Residue frames relative to the residue before (quaternion, step in Angstrom):
aa qw qx qy qz dx dy dz
M 1.0000 0.0000 0.0000 0.0000 0.00 0.00 0.00
A 0.4435 -0.6887 0.5057 0.2708 3.53 -0.99 0.85
E 0.4017 -0.7171 0.5168 0.2396 3.55 -1.10 0.69
T 0.7245 0.3495 -0.2238 0.5503 3.59 1.24 -0.33
D 0.5871 -0.5912 0.4207 0.3590 3.53 -1.18 0.56
A 0.4193 -0.6914 0.5268 0.2620 3.56 -0.99 0.83
P 0.4876 -0.6636 0.4704 0.3171 3.60 -0.97 0.74
V 0.4402 -0.6650 0.5308 0.2868 3.56 -1.16 0.59
K 0.2083 0.7649 -0.5835 0.1760 3.56 -0.76 1.01
G 0.1721 -0.7626 0.6114 0.1225 3.54 -1.34 0.06
T 0.6703 -0.4903 0.3473 0.4354 3.56 -1.24 0.20
R 0.0334 -0.7814 0.6230 0.0130 3.57 -1.17 0.65
P 0.2089 -0.7804 0.5790 0.1102 3.60 -0.06 1.25
E 0.6768 -0.5005 0.3466 0.4139 3.56 -1.19 0.49
G 0.7932 0.2722 -0.2265 0.4954 3.56 -0.82 1.04
A 0.6050 0.5559 -0.3644 0.4383 3.60 1.23 -0.27
V 0.1790 -0.7906 0.5805 0.0773 3.55 -0.90 0.98
T 0.7822 0.2654 -0.1255 0.5496 3.56 0.85 -1.00
E 0.6642 -0.4714 0.3829 0.4359 3.56 -1.31 0.13
A 0.6314 0.5284 -0.3358 0.4576 3.59 1.01 -0.76
D 0.6199 0.5326 -0.3385 0.4664 3.61 1.00 -0.79
A 0.6662 0.5163 -0.3016 0.4458 3.55 0.87 -0.99
S 0.6630 0.5103 -0.3080 0.4530 3.58 0.87 -0.93
N 0.6743 0.5034 -0.2986 0.4503 3.58 0.89 -0.91
K 0.6730 0.4973 -0.3038 0.4554 3.57 0.92 -0.87
V 0.6500 0.5019 -0.3212 0.4717 3.59 0.97 -0.80
R 0.6352 0.5279 -0.3296 0.4574 3.59 0.96 -0.83
E 0.6593 0.5098 -0.3046 0.4611 3.59 0.92 -0.88
M 0.6492 0.5244 -0.3210 0.4478 3.58 0.96 -0.84
F 0.7188 0.4457 -0.2673 0.4618 3.57 0.79 -0.96
A 0.5902 0.5423 -0.3701 0.4697 3.58 1.12 -0.52
Q 0.6597 0.5294 -0.2991 0.4416 3.57 1.04 -0.83
I 0.7742 0.3700 -0.1953 0.4750 3.59 0.86 -0.91
A 0.3665 0.7791 -0.4588 0.2195 3.61 1.25 -0.09
P 0.6579 0.5365 -0.3534 0.3929 3.67 0.79 -0.83
R 0.7966 0.2455 -0.1359 0.5353 3.62 1.05 -0.64
Y 0.2982 0.7999 -0.4753 0.2131 3.54 1.28 0.32
D 0.6853 0.4851 -0.2966 0.4551 3.61 0.80 -0.94
L 0.6360 0.5294 -0.3268 0.4566 3.58 0.92 -0.89
L 0.6956 0.4768 -0.2770 0.4605 3.56 0.88 -0.96
N 0.6015 0.5569 -0.3607 0.4449 3.61 1.02 -0.72
H 0.7046 0.4609 -0.2665 0.4691 3.57 0.82 -1.01
L 0.6779 0.5070 -0.2902 0.4464 3.56 0.94 -0.92
L 0.7496 0.4327 -0.2319 0.4440 3.56 0.70 -1.08
S 0.6887 0.4275 -0.2841 0.5121 3.60 1.20 -0.41
L 0.4087 -0.7144 0.4605 0.3325 3.58 1.32 0.00
Q 0.6617 -0.5324 0.2605 0.4591 3.56 1.14 0.85
L 0.4613 0.7004 -0.4453 0.3136 3.61 1.23 0.06
D 0.5192 0.6420 -0.4279 0.3677 3.62 1.15 -0.38
R 0.6131 0.5396 -0.3507 0.4582 3.61 1.07 -0.65
L 0.6533 0.5132 -0.3052 0.4656 3.57 0.99 -0.87
W 0.6534 0.5268 -0.3205 0.4391 3.60 0.91 -0.89
R 0.6677 0.4841 -0.3076 0.4746 3.58 0.96 -0.81
A 0.6397 0.5180 -0.3276 0.4639 3.58 1.00 -0.78
C 0.6502 0.5048 -0.3151 0.4724 3.60 1.00 -0.78
T 0.6190 0.5371 -0.3391 0.4620 3.57 1.07 -0.71
A 0.6548 0.5073 -0.3085 0.4677 3.57 0.93 -0.90
K 0.6463 0.5186 -0.3204 0.4591 3.58 0.98 -0.83
R 0.6413 0.5335 -0.3192 0.4498 3.57 1.01 -0.84
L 0.7522 0.3776 -0.1861 0.5069 3.59 1.12 -0.72
Q 0.2639 0.8359 -0.4582 0.1474 3.55 1.32 0.21
A 0.6399 0.5560 -0.3439 0.4039 3.59 0.90 -0.86
I 0.6701 0.4562 -0.2943 0.5062 3.60 1.06 -0.68
L 0.6743 0.5220 -0.3013 0.4267 3.57 0.86 -0.94
D 0.6439 0.5373 -0.3232 0.4384 3.60 1.11 -0.56
R 0.6002 0.5640 -0.3640 0.4349 3.60 1.23 -0.25
R 0.4144 -0.7463 0.4676 0.2295 3.55 -0.48 1.21
E 0.7078 0.4607 -0.2717 0.4615 3.60 1.05 -0.70
A 0.5108 0.6716 -0.4182 0.3365 3.63 1.22 -0.22
L 0.2031 -0.7521 0.6173 0.1094 3.56 -1.14 0.76
V 0.1014 -0.8184 0.5653 -0.0206 3.55 -0.63 1.23
F 0.1524 -0.7875 0.5950 0.0511 3.55 -0.96 0.95
D 0.1578 -0.7748 0.6078 0.0725 3.58 -0.72 1.12
L 0.1882 -0.8133 0.5480 0.0533 3.56 -0.34 1.31
C 0.8017 0.1174 -0.1478 0.5671 3.58 -1.02 0.85
C 0.1171 0.8762 -0.4595 0.0855 3.54 1.02 0.90
G 0.3160 -0.7673 0.5111 0.2240 3.61 1.17 -0.30
T 0.7910 -0.2589 0.2129 0.5119 3.57 -0.79 -1.03
G 0.6715 -0.5942 0.2708 0.3503 3.56 1.18 0.55
D 0.3816 0.7662 -0.4701 0.2152 3.61 1.19 0.10
L 0.6852 0.4510 -0.3094 0.4810 3.61 0.86 -0.81
A 0.6140 0.5493 -0.3548 0.4420 3.59 0.96 -0.77
L 0.6710 0.4838 -0.2943 0.4787 3.58 0.95 -0.85
A 0.6375 0.5203 -0.3338 0.4599 3.59 0.99 -0.77
L 0.6479 0.5066 -0.3162 0.4730 3.59 1.00 -0.78
A 0.6581 0.5153 -0.3088 0.4539 3.58 0.98 -0.85
R 0.6532 0.5166 -0.3135 0.4562 3.58 1.00 -0.81
A 0.6866 0.5363 -0.2771 0.4053 3.56 1.07 -0.77
G 0.8357 0.0726 0.0003 0.5443 3.60 1.09 -0.51
R 0.6050 -0.5868 0.4230 0.3327 3.53 -1.29 -0.42
A 0.4291 0.7041 -0.4649 0.3224 3.58 1.26 0.08
R 0.4716 -0.6400 0.5207 0.3112 3.56 -1.26 0.42
I 0.1937 -0.8069 0.5549 0.0588 3.58 -0.81 1.06
I 0.0693 -0.7585 0.6476 0.0238 3.56 -1.09 0.87
G 0.1323 -0.8023 0.5780 0.0694 3.59 -0.98 0.80
A 0.0185 -0.7891 0.6137 0.0187 3.57 -1.23 0.50
D 0.0518 0.7665 -0.6378 0.0547 3.52 -1.16 0.74
F 0.4261 -0.7180 0.4804 0.2686 3.60 -1.14 0.42
A 0.6287 0.4984 -0.3394 0.4911 3.61 1.30 -0.01
H 0.3925 -0.7712 0.4500 0.2206 3.59 -0.25 1.27
P 0.6606 0.5092 -0.3472 0.4287 3.69 0.80 -0.80
M 0.5981 0.5490 -0.3659 0.4550 3.59 1.11 -0.55
L 0.6713 0.5018 -0.2936 0.4597 3.57 0.95 -0.88
V 0.5785 0.5674 -0.3731 0.4519 3.59 1.11 -0.63
R 0.6879 0.4661 -0.2784 0.4817 3.57 0.91 -0.89
A 0.6041 0.5484 -0.3574 0.4545 3.59 1.06 -0.67
R 0.6769 0.4877 -0.2958 0.4654 3.58 0.90 -0.90
E 0.6044 0.5473 -0.3557 0.4568 3.59 1.09 -0.62
K 0.6411 0.5377 -0.3255 0.4404 3.59 1.00 -0.77
I 0.6022 0.5659 -0.3585 0.4343 3.56 1.06 -0.72
V 0.6902 0.4754 -0.2680 0.4752 3.56 1.06 -0.78
T 0.7835 0.4003 -0.1892 0.4361 3.58 0.86 -0.97
Q 0.7168 0.4227 -0.2620 0.4887 3.60 1.12 -0.51
T 0.3363 -0.7343 0.5545 0.2007 3.56 -1.09 0.72
Q 0.0795 -0.7808 0.6195 0.0154 3.53 -1.05 0.84
P 0.1892 -0.8583 0.4617 0.1201 3.60 0.32 1.20
K 0.6779 0.5181 -0.3306 0.4033 3.63 0.87 -0.78
N 0.8076 0.1069 -0.0247 0.5794 3.57 1.01 -0.74
Q 0.0070 0.8672 -0.4974 0.0218 3.55 0.91 1.00
S 0.6748 0.5054 -0.3180 0.4337 3.59 0.86 -0.87
A 0.6650 0.5113 -0.3103 0.4472 3.58 0.96 -0.84
T 0.7012 0.4629 -0.2844 0.4617 3.58 0.93 -0.83
S 0.6519 0.5249 -0.3320 0.4350 3.58 0.94 -0.74
Q 0.7433 0.3518 -0.2046 0.5309 3.59 1.19 -0.48
M 0.3676 0.7696 -0.4674 0.2327 3.59 1.27 0.13
P 0.2265 -0.7942 0.5469 0.1373 3.62 -0.60 1.05
F 0.1376 -0.7551 0.6356 0.0828 3.54 -1.19 0.70
F 0.1532 -0.8062 0.5700 0.0397 3.54 -0.89 1.01
E 0.3567 -0.6686 0.5993 0.2580 3.54 -1.24 0.53
A 0.1984 0.8011 -0.5255 0.2069 3.57 -0.48 1.20
D 0.4573 -0.6377 0.5543 0.2777 3.53 -1.31 0.53
A 0.4613 -0.7220 0.4451 0.2604 3.59 -0.68 1.08
L 0.6847 0.4742 -0.2909 0.4708 3.59 1.15 -0.48
H 0.7596 0.2086 -0.1350 0.6010 3.60 1.30 -0.18
L 0.0244 -0.8598 0.5099 -0.0129 3.56 0.51 1.19
P 0.4119 -0.7379 0.4856 0.2238 3.59 -0.98 0.85
F 0.5183 0.6214 -0.4159 0.4150 3.57 0.97 0.88
A 0.5563 -0.6071 0.4555 0.3383 3.54 -1.16 0.62
S 0.6017 -0.5451 0.4380 0.3859 3.54 -1.22 0.45
E 0.8456 0.1649 -0.1410 0.4877 3.54 -1.22 0.67
S 0.3223 0.7830 -0.4690 0.2513 3.57 0.93 0.94
F 0.8217 0.3116 -0.1022 0.4662 3.60 0.92 -0.90
D 0.4403 -0.6772 0.5322 0.2535 3.52 -1.21 0.67
L 0.7909 0.0625 -0.0005 0.6088 3.57 1.17 -0.59
V 0.0574 -0.7541 0.6528 0.0427 3.57 -1.08 0.83
T 0.0794 -0.8025 0.5913 0.0060 3.57 -0.77 1.07
S 0.0139 0.7628 -0.6452 -0.0392 3.54 -1.33 0.26
A 0.0887 -0.8084 0.5817 0.0149 3.58 -0.78 1.04
F 0.8626 -0.1060 0.0213 0.4942 3.54 -0.61 1.23
G 0.6178 0.5335 -0.3586 0.4530 3.56 1.13 0.64
F 0.5651 0.6352 -0.3906 0.3530 3.56 1.10 -0.61
R 0.6543 0.5315 -0.3330 0.4224 3.61 0.95 -0.75
N 0.6204 0.5451 -0.3455 0.4457 3.61 1.25 -0.21
L 0.4698 0.6676 -0.4532 0.3580 3.60 1.25 0.03
A 0.5017 -0.6748 0.4622 0.2817 3.55 -1.09 0.77
N 0.7808 0.1004 -0.0682 0.6129 3.60 1.24 -0.34
Y 0.3104 -0.8047 0.4777 0.1668 3.56 -0.24 1.27
E 0.6529 0.5092 -0.3285 0.4545 3.58 0.91 -0.82
A 0.6479 0.5064 -0.3200 0.4706 3.58 0.96 -0.85
G 0.6313 0.5366 -0.3306 0.4519 3.59 1.05 -0.72
L 0.6608 0.4981 -0.3034 0.4725 3.57 0.95 -0.85
R 0.6575 0.5033 -0.3130 0.4652 3.57 1.02 -0.77
E 0.6499 0.5028 -0.3242 0.4688 3.59 1.03 -0.71
I 0.6191 0.5163 -0.3391 0.4850 3.59 1.05 -0.69
R 0.6419 0.5219 -0.3237 0.4591 3.57 0.95 -0.85
R 0.6199 0.5569 -0.3415 0.4346 3.59 1.03 -0.77
V 0.7601 0.3911 -0.2200 0.4700 3.61 0.82 -0.95
L 0.5561 0.5846 -0.4053 0.4297 3.62 1.23 -0.12
K 0.4636 -0.6315 0.5398 0.3080 3.52 -1.15 0.64
P 0.5908 -0.5159 0.4505 0.4265 3.61 -1.16 0.37
G 0.7746 0.2563 -0.2268 0.5319 3.55 -0.75 1.08
G 0.5170 0.6541 -0.4049 0.3754 3.58 1.30 -0.07
T 0.4067 -0.7379 0.5076 0.1799 3.54 -1.24 0.59
I 0.1974 -0.7246 0.6471 0.1314 3.53 -1.19 0.71
A 0.0053 0.7876 -0.6159 0.0199 3.60 -1.01 0.81
I 0.0376 -0.8071 0.5877 -0.0410 3.57 -0.59 1.21
L 0.1383 -0.7760 0.6139 0.0434 3.56 -0.69 1.17
E 0.1411 0.8102 -0.5520 0.1375 3.58 -0.62 1.11
F 0.5473 -0.5563 0.5056 0.3679 3.52 -1.33 0.39
T 0.0285 0.7617 -0.6468 -0.0251 3.52 -1.27 0.47
E 0.5000 -0.6522 0.4735 0.3169 3.56 -1.17 0.43
P 0.4309 -0.6869 0.5132 0.2814 3.61 -0.89 0.86
P 0.6593 -0.5265 0.3474 0.4091 3.61 -1.18 0.35
E 0.6849 -0.4642 0.3624 0.4292 3.55 -1.31 0.26
G 0.4938 0.6152 -0.4997 0.3578 3.53 -1.15 0.71
L 0.7778 -0.3549 0.2369 0.4614 3.55 -1.30 -0.08
L 0.6687 0.4974 -0.3079 0.4589 3.59 0.89 -0.93
G 0.6550 0.5185 -0.3131 0.4518 3.55 0.93 -0.88
E 0.6623 0.4998 -0.3040 0.4681 3.56 0.96 -0.85
L 0.6419 0.5153 -0.3215 0.4680 3.58 1.01 -0.80
F 0.6400 0.5262 -0.3164 0.4620 3.56 0.99 -0.87
R 0.6926 0.4729 -0.2851 0.4641 3.59 0.85 -0.95
W 0.6102 0.5374 -0.3535 0.4625 3.59 1.08 -0.65
Y 0.6803 0.4781 -0.2931 0.4718 3.58 0.86 -0.93
F 0.7067 0.4842 -0.2691 0.4401 3.55 0.82 -1.04
C 0.7651 0.3942 -0.2002 0.4681 3.58 0.93 -0.87
K 0.7723 0.3584 -0.1840 0.4912 3.59 1.08 -0.63
V 0.7665 0.3811 -0.1988 0.4772 3.57 0.78 -1.08
L 0.6841 0.5259 -0.2973 0.4088 3.57 0.73 -1.08
P 0.6774 0.4886 -0.3335 0.4373 3.67 0.76 -0.83
K 0.6525 0.5171 -0.3259 0.4480 3.59 1.01 -0.73
I 0.6832 0.4674 -0.2908 0.4798 3.58 0.87 -0.93
G 0.6762 0.5019 -0.2947 0.4517 3.58 0.86 -0.95
G 0.6698 0.4984 -0.2999 0.4616 3.56 0.94 -0.86
L 0.6504 0.5265 -0.3143 0.4484 3.57 1.00 -0.82
I 0.7239 0.4395 -0.2515 0.4686 3.59 0.84 -0.96
S 0.7294 0.4421 -0.2434 0.4618 3.58 0.92 -0.91
G 0.3863 -0.7157 0.4915 0.3113 3.57 1.11 -0.63
D 0.6917 0.3986 -0.2675 0.5396 3.59 1.29 0.13
R 0.2131 -0.8192 0.5226 0.1019 3.56 0.02 1.30
A 0.6145 0.5769 -0.3510 0.4079 3.58 1.03 -0.77
A 0.6443 0.5439 -0.3303 0.4243 3.59 0.96 -0.86
Y 0.7560 0.3825 -0.2185 0.4841 3.59 0.92 -0.83
K 0.5289 0.5147 -0.4316 0.5188 3.54 1.30 0.19
Y 0.6247 0.5525 -0.3254 0.4457 3.55 1.12 -0.71
L 0.6012 0.6157 -0.3642 0.3561 3.61 0.96 -0.84
P 0.7260 0.4017 -0.2905 0.4766 3.67 0.60 -0.93
K 0.6212 0.5365 -0.3515 0.4502 3.59 1.06 -0.65
S 0.6536 0.5141 -0.3221 0.4526 3.58 1.00 -0.76
V 0.6413 0.5072 -0.3233 0.4764 3.59 1.08 -0.69
A 0.6561 0.5148 -0.3110 0.4559 3.58 0.97 -0.88
R 0.6842 0.4866 -0.2813 0.4648 3.59 1.05 -0.76
F 0.6209 0.5945 -0.3414 0.3801 3.56 1.09 -0.71
F 0.6745 -0.5040 0.3723 0.3905 3.54 -1.31 0.42
R 0.3956 -0.6072 0.6170 0.3067 3.50 -1.28 0.45
P 0.6971 -0.5120 0.2832 0.4143 3.62 -1.07 0.58
P 0.6685 0.4794 -0.3445 0.4523 3.67 0.81 -0.74
E 0.6328 0.5342 -0.3304 0.4528 3.60 1.10 -0.70
L 0.6702 0.4755 -0.3073 0.4799 3.57 0.90 -0.88
A 0.6176 0.5356 -0.3439 0.4620 3.59 1.02 -0.74
A 0.6472 0.5158 -0.3208 0.4606 3.59 0.99 -0.81
L 0.6643 0.4928 -0.3097 0.4689 3.59 0.95 -0.83
M 0.6221 0.5355 -0.3400 0.4590 3.59 0.99 -0.78
T 0.6526 0.5027 -0.3077 0.4760 3.57 0.99 -0.82
A 0.6593 0.5158 -0.3067 0.4530 3.57 0.95 -0.89
V 0.6519 0.5132 -0.3076 0.4659 3.59 1.08 -0.70
G 0.6492 -0.5602 0.3083 0.4120 3.60 1.17 -0.38
Y 0.4771 0.6493 -0.4613 0.3715 3.60 1.22 0.25
H 0.2783 -0.7418 0.5886 0.1607 3.54 -1.19 0.67
S 0.8195 0.2551 -0.1823 0.4797 3.57 -1.33 0.22
V 0.2219 0.8031 -0.5190 0.1910 3.58 1.02 0.83
D 0.1715 0.7631 -0.6144 0.1040 3.56 -0.98 0.88
Y 0.1746 -0.7674 0.6005 0.1415 3.55 -1.31 0.00
R 0.2012 -0.7555 0.6124 0.1169 3.52 -1.27 0.53
L 0.2781 -0.7601 0.5696 0.1428 3.56 -0.91 0.97
W 0.0851 -0.7914 0.6051 0.0178 3.55 -0.96 0.95
T 0.8362 0.2163 -0.1556 0.4794 3.52 -1.39 0.29
L 0.7256 -0.4791 0.2338 0.4350 3.53 0.61 1.27
G 0.7144 -0.4980 0.2531 0.4214 3.54 1.02 0.82
T 0.5095 0.6587 -0.4208 0.3597 3.60 1.19 0.38
V 0.7596 0.2207 -0.1249 0.5989 3.59 1.28 -0.34
A 0.0714 -0.8039 0.5900 0.0239 3.57 -1.03 0.79
L 0.2101 -0.7316 0.6344 0.1347 3.54 -1.12 0.78
H 0.1330 -0.7932 0.5937 0.0262 3.56 -0.59 1.23
A 0.0051 -0.8126 0.5820 -0.0292 3.59 -0.88 0.88
G 0.0697 0.7761 -0.6245 0.0528 3.52 -1.23 0.59
V 0.3363 -0.7341 0.5617 0.1804 3.56 -1.31 0.26
R 0.3841 -0.6715 0.5737 0.2693 3.55 -1.05 0.76
P 0.4545 -0.7112 0.4519 0.2888 3.61 -0.65 1.00
R 0.5185 -0.6404 0.4760 0.3074 3.54 -1.15 0.63
């Protein structure tokens, strides 16, 4: 846990001045790269993205095993975390994203992929197009809200945390999976070299959108370090806030509970 308050900030792609500018630019980028988004996720993470989602589902198993639980995957992209959560348990899963082409691909996965453990939940899994800062759900609707590698793209992080808190039931859990930079040293330098030099070139070449993959390392560098995000979550009103670092400190799962 951080001892100092984390600053309030949000993503700002190049050229964005206001929160509205930032939201529009991020939406345009993800709409552009949607056709090759899954391929690039697996390739650029060396297939570790599958492991991170599986570990997240395992961490949340107690909630996912409850048949009556309602789970909301925010910034769901093409639906990979939502599907991983559905496969892991019996809870009902709902996904939402603001980039329509991503949701088209998510819905295609529901049809083409098999999910034997929770077939009924996945075959009926709804995906909505929605703004993360103005969700179209009633207050106190969900037992769990998750977000994997999408929360850092919000134009206002504090507002996003407050909106998630609004839709969580008292006692409900928030879980945010995000990239983070490892500490200074050889590993940190290697990570920054790959993220800043190699990844943008490969991602831009395959996706056809160089700007989107230049934005990725910048968005990670700008985003909170785990203690900072934990501090902001606490300041917003979450209890039992903690985080776990995976893969040599390059990925963190942050969790907290809305008080009863």
